[in-house]
mmCIF file of the C-alpha atoms, coordinates in Angstrom:
data_MODEL
# 
_entry.id   MODEL 
# 
loop_
_atom_site.group_PDB 
_atom_site.id 
_atom_site.type_symbol 
_atom_site.label_atom_id 
_atom_site.label_alt_id 
_atom_site.label_comp_id 
_atom_site.label_asym_id 
_atom_site.label_entity_id 
_atom_site.label_seq_id 
_atom_site.pdbx_PDB_ins_code 
_atom_site.Cartn_x 
_atom_site.Cartn_y 
_atom_site.Cartn_z 
_atom_site.occupancy 
_atom_site.B_iso_or_equiv 
_atom_site.pdbx_formal_charge 
_atom_site.auth_seq_id 
_atom_site.auth_comp_id 
_atom_site.auth_asym_id 
_atom_site.auth_atom_id 
_atom_site.pdbx_PDB_model_num 
ATOM 1  C CA . UNK A 1 1  ? 123.161 116.449 106.774 1.00 0.00 ? 1  UNK A CA 1 
ATOM 2  C CA . UNK A 1 2  ? 123.643 120.458 106.700 1.00 0.00 ? 2  UNK A CA 1 
ATOM 3  C CA . UNK A 1 3  ? 125.510 122.426 109.296 1.00 0.00 ? 3  UNK A CA 1 
ATOM 4  C CA . UNK A 1 4  ? 123.804 123.850 112.044 1.00 0.00 ? 4  UNK A CA 1 
ATOM 5  C CA . UNK A 1 5  ? 124.094 127.392 113.192 1.00 0.00 ? 5  UNK A CA 1 
ATOM 6  C CA . UNK A 1 6  ? 124.678 128.509 116.919 1.00 0.00 ? 6  UNK A CA 1 
ATOM 7  C CA . UNK A 1 7  ? 120.992 129.498 117.406 1.00 0.00 ? 7  UNK A CA 1 
ATOM 8  C CA . UNK A 1 8  ? 119.637 125.992 115.663 1.00 0.00 ? 8  UNK A CA 1 
ATOM 9  C CA . UNK A 1 9  ? 122.023 123.870 117.991 1.00 0.00 ? 9  UNK A CA 1 
ATOM 10 C CA . UNK A 1 10 ? 120.569 125.658 120.871 1.00 0.00 ? 10 UNK A CA 1 
ATOM 11 C CA . UNK A 1 11 ? 117.131 125.298 120.072 1.00 0.00 ? 11 UNK A CA 1 
ATOM 12 C CA . UNK A 1 12 ? 117.876 121.441 119.143 1.00 0.00 ? 12 UNK A CA 1 
ATOM 13 C CA . UNK A 1 13 ? 119.417 121.248 122.702 1.00 0.00 ? 13 UNK A CA 1 
ATOM 14 C CA . UNK A 1 14 ? 116.293 122.577 124.418 1.00 0.00 ? 14 UNK A CA 1 
ATOM 15 C CA . UNK A 1 15 ? 114.045 120.249 122.580 1.00 0.00 ? 15 UNK A CA 1 
ATOM 16 C CA . UNK A 1 16 ? 116.027 117.168 123.615 1.00 0.00 ? 16 UNK A CA 1 
ATOM 17 C CA . UNK A 1 17 ? 116.227 118.590 127.027 1.00 0.00 ? 17 UNK A CA 1 
ATOM 18 C CA . UNK A 1 18 ? 112.460 118.853 127.309 1.00 0.00 ? 18 UNK A CA 1 
ATOM 19 C CA . UNK A 1 19 ? 111.919 115.407 125.488 1.00 0.00 ? 19 UNK A CA 1 
ATOM 20 C CA . UNK A 1 20 ? 114.276 113.908 128.024 1.00 0.00 ? 20 UNK A CA 1 
ATOM 21 C CA . UNK A 1 21 ? 112.427 115.199 131.114 1.00 0.00 ? 21 UNK A CA 1 
ATOM 22 C CA . UNK A 1 22 ? 109.024 114.079 129.710 1.00 0.00 ? 22 UNK A CA 1 
ATOM 23 C CA . UNK A 1 23 ? 110.150 110.725 128.639 1.00 0.00 ? 23 UNK A CA 1 
ATOM 24 C CA . UNK A 1 24 ? 109.946 109.201 132.236 1.00 0.00 ? 24 UNK A CA 1 
ATOM 25 C CA . UNK A 1 25 ? 106.300 110.923 132.382 1.00 0.00 ? 25 UNK A CA 1 
ATOM 26 C CA . UNK A 1 26 ? 105.151 109.704 128.853 1.00 0.00 ? 26 UNK A CA 1 
ATOM 27 C CA . UNK A 1 27 ? 106.462 106.147 129.683 1.00 0.00 ? 27 UNK A CA 1 
ATOM 28 C CA . UNK A 1 28 ? 104.239 106.167 132.811 1.00 0.00 ? 28 UNK A CA 1 
ATOM 29 C CA . UNK A 1 29 ? 101.088 107.163 130.930 1.00 0.00 ? 29 UNK A CA 1 
ATOM 30 C CA . UNK A 1 30 ? 101.957 104.435 128.183 1.00 0.00 ? 30 UNK A CA 1 
ATOM 31 C CA . UNK A 1 31 ? 102.535 101.588 130.981 1.00 0.00 ? 31 UNK A CA 1 
ATOM 32 C CA . UNK A 1 32 ? 98.948  102.805 132.486 1.00 0.00 ? 32 UNK A CA 1 
ATOM 33 C CA . UNK A 1 33 ? 97.220  102.781 129.268 1.00 0.00 ? 33 UNK A CA 1 
ATOM 34 C CA . UNK A 1 34 ? 98.418  99.434  128.379 1.00 0.00 ? 34 UNK A CA 1 
ATOM 35 C CA . UNK A 1 35 ? 97.223  97.984  131.617 1.00 0.00 ? 35 UNK A CA 1 
ATOM 36 C CA . UNK A 1 36 ? 93.941  99.940  131.408 1.00 0.00 ? 36 UNK A CA 1 
ATOM 37 C CA . UNK A 1 37 ? 93.299  98.288  127.815 1.00 0.00 ? 37 UNK A CA 1 
ATOM 38 C CA . UNK A 1 38 ? 93.993  94.709  129.155 1.00 0.00 ? 38 UNK A CA 1 
ATOM 39 C CA . UNK A 1 39 ? 91.449  95.156  131.855 1.00 0.00 ? 39 UNK A CA 1 
ATOM 40 C CA . UNK A 1 40 ? 88.845  96.839  129.995 1.00 0.00 ? 40 UNK A CA 1 
ATOM 41 C CA . UNK A 1 41 ? 89.500  94.378  126.956 1.00 0.00 ? 41 UNK A CA 1 
ATOM 42 C CA . UNK A 1 42 ? 89.003  91.236  128.961 1.00 0.00 ? 42 UNK A CA 1 
ATOM 43 C CA . UNK A 1 43 ? 85.473  90.335  127.789 1.00 0.00 ? 43 UNK A CA 1 
ATOM 44 C CA . UNK A 1 44 ? 86.126  90.898  124.180 1.00 0.00 ? 44 UNK A CA 1 
ATOM 45 C CA . UNK A 1 45 ? 86.176  88.122  121.595 1.00 0.00 ? 45 UNK A CA 1 
ATOM 46 C CA . UNK A 1 46 ? 89.675  86.812  120.808 1.00 0.00 ? 46 UNK A CA 1 
ATOM 47 C CA . UNK A 1 47 ? 90.493  87.775  117.155 1.00 0.00 ? 47 UNK A CA 1 
ATOM 48 C CA . UNK A 1 48 ? 89.934  85.013  114.368 1.00 0.00 ? 48 UNK A CA 1 
ATOM 49 C CA . UNK A 1 49 ? 92.761  82.776  113.316 1.00 0.00 ? 49 UNK A CA 1 
ATOM 50 C CA . UNK A 1 50 ? 94.034  83.637  109.839 1.00 0.00 ? 50 UNK A CA 1 
ATOM 51 C CA . UNK A 1 51 ? 92.351  82.000  106.860 1.00 0.00 ? 51 UNK A CA 1 
ATOM 52 C CA . UNK A 1 52 ? 94.051  79.275  104.706 1.00 0.00 ? 52 UNK A CA 1 
ATOM 53 C CA . UNK A 1 53 ? 94.172  80.157  101.038 1.00 0.00 ? 53 UNK A CA 1 
ATOM 54 C CA . UNK A 1 54 ? 93.393  77.511  98.297  1.00 0.00 ? 54 UNK A CA 1 
ATOM 55 C CA . UNK A 1 55 ? 95.692  76.699  95.715  1.00 0.00 ? 55 UNK A CA 1 
ATOM 56 C CA . UNK A 1 56 ? 93.697  78.981  93.292  1.00 0.00 ? 56 UNK A CA 1 
ATOM 57 C CA . UNK A 1 57 ? 93.690  81.856  95.575  1.00 0.00 ? 57 UNK A CA 1 
ATOM 58 C CA . UNK A 1 58 ? 90.198  81.781  97.084  1.00 0.00 ? 58 UNK A CA 1 
ATOM 59 C CA . UNK A 1 59 ? 89.802  81.525  100.965 1.00 0.00 ? 59 UNK A CA 1 
ATOM 60 C CA . UNK A 1 60 ? 88.852  78.344  102.177 1.00 0.00 ? 60 UNK A CA 1 
ATOM 61 C CA . UNK A 1 61 ? 85.548  80.127  103.813 1.00 0.00 ? 61 UNK A CA 1 
ATOM 62 C CA . UNK A 1 62 ? 83.363  82.694  102.591 1.00 0.00 ? 62 UNK A CA 1 
ATOM 63 C CA . UNK A 1 63 ? 83.266  86.313  104.272 1.00 0.00 ? 63 UNK A CA 1 
ATOM 64 C CA . UNK A 1 64 ? 80.062  85.120  106.271 1.00 0.00 ? 64 UNK A CA 1 
ATOM 65 C CA . UNK A 1 65 ? 82.072  81.766  107.650 1.00 0.00 ? 65 UNK A CA 1 
ATOM 66 C CA . UNK A 1 66 ? 80.248  79.254  105.288 1.00 0.00 ? 66 UNK A CA 1 
ATOM 67 C CA . UNK A 1 67 ? 82.058  76.874  103.035 1.00 0.00 ? 67 UNK A CA 1 
ATOM 68 C CA . UNK A 1 68 ? 82.683  78.319  99.171  1.00 0.00 ? 68 UNK A CA 1 
ATOM 69 C CA . UNK A 1 69 ? 80.635  77.089  96.626  1.00 0.00 ? 69 UNK A CA 1 
ATOM 70 C CA . UNK A 1 70 ? 82.663  74.281  94.338  1.00 0.00 ? 70 UNK A CA 1 
ATOM 71 C CA . UNK A 1 71 ? 83.302  75.244  90.748  1.00 0.00 ? 71 UNK A CA 1 
ATOM 72 C CA . UNK A 1 72 ? 82.264  72.751  88.241  1.00 0.00 ? 72 UNK A CA 1 
# 
């Protein structure tokens, strides 16, 4: 890393001070958003479980959810 000039160090200190002062407020915003998203998303359908892969690389189910056709 290059050596910082005194003005660059001062600017860096100012940015770190602003970020440090804003951190609690940002944490509160993230906490509130997490709670709101949990309440709003309660009636959503749960994500589908991952699909198993067959030995030849095809999925156990087709993208529409049915069983794959047998290869003869």
